ZASE-79950 format. One record per residue (C-alpha): x, y, z. Coordinates in steps of 0.02 Angstrom, whole numbers, plus 50000, padded with zeros to 5 digits. Layout:
BEGIN
XYZ/...
END
This chain:
BEGIN
462844658845127/464294646145184/464414628045138/464064615745262/465824608645240/466524622745329/465454619645484/466684616245635/468304620545542/469284630845639/471114635845657/472154622245743/472504624645935/474344625745877/474114641045770/472974648845909/474594648346045/475744655145922/474554669745902/475074671846084/477054673546058/477854687346137/479544696146088/480204686946262/479374670046256/480144654346239/479304646946091/479194627446105/477534627246013/477684626745823/478554611945743/479924617145629/481884615045632/482844631445687/484064627345552/484204635345398/484104624845226/485664618745158/486534634245080/486784622644918/484914622544902/484684641644934/485924643944805/485124631044692/483454641244695/484114658144658/485264650244511/483534642044438/482734658744449/484214668944357/484174655544229/482244657244183/481524644244276/480114653744327/478694648044221/477374631844244/478334616044250/477384599044236/475944594244343/476934580144429/478644588844456/480164591744369/480874573744305/482634576544388/481794578344551/480534564644536/482024553044491/483094558744644/481604553444753/481304538844685/483274536944719/483034540344903/481634529844912/482314514344824/482854507544995/481154504545044/480484498444863/481834491844751/480644493544603/480074512644622/480144522644464/479874540344425/478084534744378/477804530744576/477944549344621/477234565344630/477944580944674/476614592144778/476464608344851/476844602545020/476404585545123/474764593945177/474304595844981/474744577744967/473734572645110/472204582845045/472394576544860/472284558644932/470754562745035/469984570444907/470354556044769/469634540944876/468524547345011/466654548244969/465224556445069/464934546345214/466394533445213/467484530245361/469344535845382/470194528945530/471384541645595/472514542945764/471964551845907/472994561645974/473434564145778/474344578245674/472884593245678/472424593345483/471854573545472/470074579445557/469844594045454/470354585445292/469054571645306/467764583945348/468034593045205/467884578445088/466324575045191/466924557045267/466604550445436/468014551645562/468474535245666/469764539045797/470884525545851/471894528546014/473824531446045/474224530246224/475714531846320/475624514046399/475864507346230/477224519946191/476014528146079/475834514945951/474284510845850/473354494545897/472904484145763/471514475145862/470794492845914/470884496845746/470094479945691/468414484045789/468184501345720/468034495045553/466464491645463/465784491545299/465774510445263/467604510645310/468664517545170/470494523245226/471704519945362/472894536545415/474724529645491/475954542845555/477604535745600/478674544245662/477024552845742/476564569745789/476374574645917/476874559246023/478604554845938/478074535645942/478484525245791/477824508045726/478774491845737/479224481345594/477634469245678/476504485245690/476814489045504/476494471445454/475014469245553/474304486745492/474664480445313/473854463045347/472194472845418/472204485145266/472364470745143/470984461545231/469824474945249/470314483645068/470654498245152/471754512545060/473314514845180/473864532045194/475544534145276/476214549945333/478154548545342/478794566545349/479794562645495/480704546345417/482344554345447/481984560545612/482444543445701/483654543745851/485034530645893/484414512645916/482724514745823/482334511245650/480914518445518/479904506545449/479004512245286/477374507645213/478214509645039/478034494844951/477294484645074/475504484244990/474664488844843/473564501544905/474764510045015/474904530244987/476514538345067/476634555345098/478204564145128/479024581845129/480554591845115/479954604345255/480824593245407/482184584145330/482894600645249/482134613845353/481214621145219/479464621645301/479144638545228/479564632545048/477914621645034/478674606044943/478184588144958/477884573244886/476724556844850/477504540644828/476154524744770/475804512544633/475594520644465/473774517944428/473434525944610/474454539344569/473554543744397/472064546144510/472844559144639/473694565844502/472054572544436/471534579744614/473354588444629/473244596144447/471474604944492/471844611844661/473804619244611/474224615044413/476044611344469/477224614144616/478344629144600/479874627244477/481234636444568/480924627444728/480974611944655/482844615744605/483294620044770/482694602844838/483414592744719/485054601344755/484704595544928/484454578344884/485954578244779/487324587544868/486924592045051/487844577245120/487834576045309/486514591045320/485094579045397/486464569945497/487084585345594/485164592245630/484804574745687/486164572945814/485804590545873/483974586445914/484474569745983/485514579446128/483994591146150/482874576446142/483794569546300/483944586346388/482014588846382/481614572446432/482714572946577/482124589946637/480224585046623/480514570246720/481274579646862/479634589046869/478474582746995/476804578046906/477544575746736/478054559246643/478944560046481/479454546446384/481064546946267/480374548946086/480954537445957/480774548945826/480154567045788/480584582745872/479264582145997/479064577646184/477364572046223/477264570846429/475694566946524/475584577646687/474584575146846/474124592146921/472614596746994/471624613247059/470124615147159/469994596047154/470014594146971/471324589346853/471864605946758/471264604746556/472744605246446/472284620246356/472024629246527/473854623346569/474554629546408/473674646546423/474574648946600/476184642746536/475954655146394/475594670146529/477314666046620/478274665446440/478354647646376/477284644046211/476894626346188/475404616046127/474004607946221/473764590146195/471874593246147/472504602245995/472724583945922/471274575145988/470274570546140/471524557246195/472754570746208/472174578246354/473174579346519/474664578946401/475684593646313/476764594146159/478384603246186/479404605146017/481294604346057/481754614545909/482524627646006/484264630046085/484614620446234/484694637846329/482904641246299/482454624146315/483084625346493/482304642146512/480734634046465/480714620146581/481184631346726/479404638346683/478614622446677/479294617446853/478824635946911/477094634846856/476824616346916/477154621547086/475504631147093/474504617247088/474194599847190/474944583547127/
END
């Protein structure tokens, strides 16, 4: 009755944990800013609707928004034009449209483990072959080009990179980026770079974009994180013009066009929301320092200070009845005690014995959440 491509496709572990939220729970699970979009953007959506911008728009997005996006990206790629930009119905749609465009049945896609929960299902839905490379705490959750090289064979088609990374908060260095570009070029791979957290970078760290670094690089971005527009479902793809012509066909046949009034809101955000992103990132910076300190004070937990995103991905060393506690079991125990978070295996097998805490909540609630972690951890042997 059902197509074979749906075999094994399930809701992510994050969504399953989200369903456990009770009214008095502290929620450090789902990853979305606890800010509202810039007022100027909300006003622009309302005015666009009142002015009649409620009809179908261009498949690749309204020209004004594409030009504003190109302006935003020009620091990474000085020759970018509107022809290098497609506006999508979310970063997620951009990811799937790209996979649909390039990956044939049985072709290999190298994807990070742990990694964003939708990479693997997207590869499966286009009937590609999943090849996972590791991100480990000992290497600051950075990809290892040597490991990736060993995984590549004659069927390999695409390399997915995510920096800053969800769930780990890790980031590639300039040297990492250059090494991965060289590897992709040498092996003739599509390089799909998910950069939706490009502005969520903390003092002393620099985002190194893959945009304009390689002729077969496809960069995905979104308005969800930088302008707290997660429910608006608007993103974009930037790549070479010939590549985008093909992706645009997949994009068109899935969504026809992005929502017109929402695009006017995003445009106003890019043009007029001065200081919004900086204010939000400054607040997240303080929360990052708080949650990192609290986690490292809890016996059995070890947390790096993430250079980007709004996630902490600590490891833990807790045992019960002689066995190390699986991350899903620990997450369920925390949920029963009033804290919602994401277990590491939501993001892949190498996420075991890690937890993901989103610090997109008040400092008071972060303290409450860490008090629960500390209390629960006392039940177990270290």
